[in-house]
C-alpha positions, 0 to 999 in steps of 0.5 A, a space after each residue: 422181117 416180118 412174119 405173114 400177118 394171118 398169124 396170130 401167136 397162141 398163148 402156148 406157143 414154143 419153137 422146137 426146143 428138142 427139134 432145132 434143125 441147122 439151115 446153114 453150116 456145121 451142125 457139130 459147130 465146127 468153123 469153115 470157109 468151105 461152101 457148106 461151113 460157117 466161121 462166126 456167122 454174125 447176122 442172117 435174114 430169111 426172105 419170102 420163100 424161106 430162102 436163108 442169107 448169112 453174114 459170114 462174118 469171118 469168111 468175109 462174104 454172104 452166103 445164100 442158103 436155099 431151102 434144104 440146101 447142104 451148101 450156100 452160094 457166095 452172094 457178095 465178098 469172099 476176101 477182105 479189103 475195100 475194093 467193090 467186090 470185097 468185105 471186111 468183117 460184114 455184119 448186118 444184112 437185109 434183102 429187099 422185095 426185088 433180091 437186092 442184098 445190102 450188107 454192112 461193111 464194118 471195117 470199111 464203114 459203109 453198107 454194100 448193095 448186091 444186085 439180085 443173083 450175084 456171085 462171089 467176086 461180083 461189084 456192089 455198089 455203095 449206098 452208105 458211107 465209104 468216106 472214112 471212119 468217123 462221126 460226120 453226116 456222111 460217115 460211119 463208125 463200125 456200123 452193124 445192125 441194118 433195116 431196109 425199107 423194101 419200097 423205098 430202099 431207104 437204109 436204117 444203120 445202127 451206127 454202133 460206135 457213134 451211138 446212134 440211128 442214122 438213115 441214108 435216102 441217098 449214098 451221098 449223106 444220112 441224117 442222124 434220126 436218133 441217139 448219143 452216147 449214155 444211159 438216159 432215154 435219149 442215149 444209147 450205149 453201142 446200138 448193134 440191132 434195129 428194127 423199123 415197124 413200117 406197118 405202125 408209122 415207121 416206129 423204131 426199135 433199138 437193141 441197145 446193148 451196152 445199156 441192156 435194154 430195147 428202146 422204142 422210139 415212135 416217128 418223130 419222137 425226141 426220146 424213146 421208151 424201154 420195152 424190155 430189159 432194164 436200163 444198164 442193169 444185166 441179168 437173166 431174169 425174165 424181165 432182164 436182158 445181157 448185152 442184146 444184140 438184134 431185135 425184130 418185131 412181128 405184125 401183131 408187135 410181138 417183140 423178139 431179141 437176141 438176148 446174146 450173152 444170156 444164150 438165149 431168144 427172149 419173146 415180149 408179146 405186145 404190151 407185156 413187162 415181162 418176158 419168156 424165153 423162146 430158146 435158149 441153151 437148155 436143151 442139147 437140139 437147140 443149145 445156142 452159144 452167142 447167137 447174134 441175129 435172128 430172122 422169121 420165116 413166113 409161118 413165124 419159125 425163127 432163123 437164129 445166127 448161132 454164131 460161136 456154134 458155127 451155125 444157123 439154127 431154125 426152130 419151128 413154132 407150135 402150139 400144144 393143145 395141153 399145158 400145166 400151170 404151176 404157181 410157186 409163192 415166194 417172200 422177200 425183203 426188198 431195199 430200194 436205194 438211191 445212193 451210189 454206195 454199195 448197200 448190204 443188209 445181213 442178218 446173222 444167217 442171211 443176206 436178203 437184199 442187195 442194191 448197187 445203183 444210182 436209181 431207184 430200182 430194187 433188186 433182190 438177190 438170192 439168199 445165202 448164209 454168209 460171214 463177214 470177211 475183211 478186205 485183204 489189201 486197200 486200193 484207192 477207188 477213184 481210178 485214173 485213165 492212163 491209155 485210152 479214150 474211144 478212136 483209133 489213133 495211138 492215144 485212143 482205143 476201141 473197146 480193149 478187152 485184155 492188158 498186160 504190163 512186163 517188168 519194164 512197166 510197159 502196159 499192153 492193151 488188146 485193142 478189139 475193135 482196132 485190131 492191134 496191140 498198143 504198148 504204153 510205158 506208164 506215164 505217156 500219152 500215146 502208146 505204139 503199135 506193137 502187133 497188128 495193124 490200125 483199123 486194118 484187120 486181117 488173116 495174114 502174119 502181120 494182121 489181126 482180126 478182133 484180139 481178146 487178149 495178150 500175155 507178155 512173157 518173161 523174154 519179151 515175147 507176146 502170145 496174142 489170142 487172134 480171136 476171129 482168126 481162130 488162132 493164137 499168134 506168137 510175136 517176138 520182141 520187135 517182131 513185124 509179124 507173128 507165128 501161129 502156136 494155136 489153131 481153131 481156138 477162140 480163147 479169151 485167157 492165155 498163159 505162158 510158163 517158164 517153160 513155154 507150156 501154154 495154157 488157153 481157154 478154148 472158149 467155143 469148146 468149154 474146156 482150158 487146154 495145154 500145150 507143151 513147149 511153145 504150142 503146135 498142135 497136140 493139146 490136153 484138155 486140163 479142165 472141162 471138155 465135157 460140153 457145156 453145162 453146170 456139173 462141176 466137170 464142165 464149163 460153160 464158155 469160159 474166158 479168163 484163167 489164172 495158173 498157179 504153177 507152184 500148186 498146180 492149180 488152174 482157176 477158170 472164169 466159168 462165164 456163162 455159169 458165173 462162178 470161178 472154178 479151180 482145177 487140179 491140173 493132172 487129178 481134174 480134182 474142181 471146186 467152186 472158189 468164187 460164185 456158182 450161186 446164180 447170176 445176180 447182184 449179191 456178194 455171194 454171185 457173180 455176173 459173167 466174170 471174165 478174168 481172174 487172178 490169185 495173189 500169193 495168200 491165195 485171195 482171189 480177184 474177179 472181174 465181174 463184167 455184168 455187174 460192172 465191179 471187182 470183186 475180191 474173195 479170200 480162201 474158203 469164203 462164202 462171198 466176196 467184198 467190192 474193191 472197186 466199181 459200179 456202172 457208168 463212165 466216171 473214174 470209179 466206174 465201168 462199163 464192162 470190165 474185162 481184163 485185170 492185171 497187178 504190177 509189182 507194186 499191186 497196183 490194179 490196172 482194168 481194161 474198161 472196155 465199154 468206156 475204152 480205157 485202161 484205168 489204174 487204181 492205186 494200191 494204198 495197202 499191199 495184200 502182203 501186209 495185214 488185211 484193211 479192217 475198214 470200209 472203202 
């Protein structure tokens, strides 16, 4: 929404970094389904009376919170389904001047409208979509962001998986405003948020999530311009974004952005080429964890859907009367290249600059002392797609996050947006659903909702992190439903040893847990557990794990600290074995790593998601070497790679999430043999 037109931001504007207040949900970060709690709030909207509306994603409802209320009321949905009184995975929301509530019903591929002051179980009406998932002008495909023109009722939608923005004037069909898949100025990659500046002839702003940028489209334009972020380059510098999910603009043209994977809210003042951090995770009362959405109060206070802290936070605007400015001058050497080859400039003591790009963009990495490592093993850098291609049929995938392989060469894929686990016999063209139900997301024992990882045990049982249901499920071989073995956990990394001991990263609580036997109520913290942070005894939203039971080590992808940590199980000894030099493109750096493996010689393999590459680090190495990857959709490229695995022949499998496929890179020289001395 727009803030009041009379407000002009002062040069020293700050938003209550130390005095954030929780206006919806639990201030302690606990999930729940009672009226005073939320479970993964996805979107927030503040109306002109300061009433807060929340899209409570995993509870399949929309909650309304009056100012200073301790409980919300359900104004739409409340149980999953496709009936007119139901929602399944609600996302974007908007409220018009008359109090009508509009909701993106994502899994049902529609937008619903509820009358003012509706209550739970009241029927809504379909105002867009509702004709099945697809790309027709009367269809939507996992839509997300929403904007409603209050005066006309015209509905604008970020049609995320169709990579387009659509506008619906009537419920029967929409029209494509802009977009197709790609990274050009006419294209988007999984756009999730949008805002329409009705005071400026319907100028459109789009959170182009997969391209890490905000695009501005003038009315009638054939292409957009980038007004925040750097196209298809993620980062945490002040001119960069990492998977931005939402954007809003005030009357003065200031752009506010939910920079989700950087856990911060950014402000680009009108005309600026660099942003400033409004709120981040550096101050305890204002710590954010996966902010998905934001909205402005009439006085330009900011409401943030702090999704993985299960709450909505309010940050009040103030203008300090005095400021202190410190200027620091630094020098560095920068190289610009148009080559698609990884280029590293090394002196005898320092790495000054590294660039890996297909455009003439210059990147400067931090300085690090280096010695030249040798590649351990050798893989063909041209991958083969062995599963997937975007969609929901048996041969397709939709944002796969993990991959596992059993001893019979069966491949198991956590098909995130299709709410299922698919099994492929390597070489087959189609897969079989072995857990969950295709595109039917739910919380029953035979259902999944947003599975993030899968582990296959030697006995054939599957262990699945069912993230939106905050549980880990065990599906025995051939079973039609699963059994819950751990609850109240969002995990991106699961491992089970031969004795049945379960290990899992606890993403939301910044720790790694272990359950004796095959899971249960009792667990032990074996890494982290000291709150989010970057100290040696802390983790920040850890994802993948690798358990080396022979040496009692657990390796952790410490995602938002951009490092791999090795913890000694039992005595809490910890060391940084990869990265830890800040977010960046340097070979001594990582960017939001999501998965880690270790071979028998102690070499470490990392899915460096933010840099769209797989890297290898030798024992005690100070920097890694590139195995494969850059941004794109070619056979040697990735778009946000997540899970990685090796088969018994050391062939590498990568869950190439943004490209909705599994890539296989054939081994040419096993890591068990002598290291290669050439380049590849």
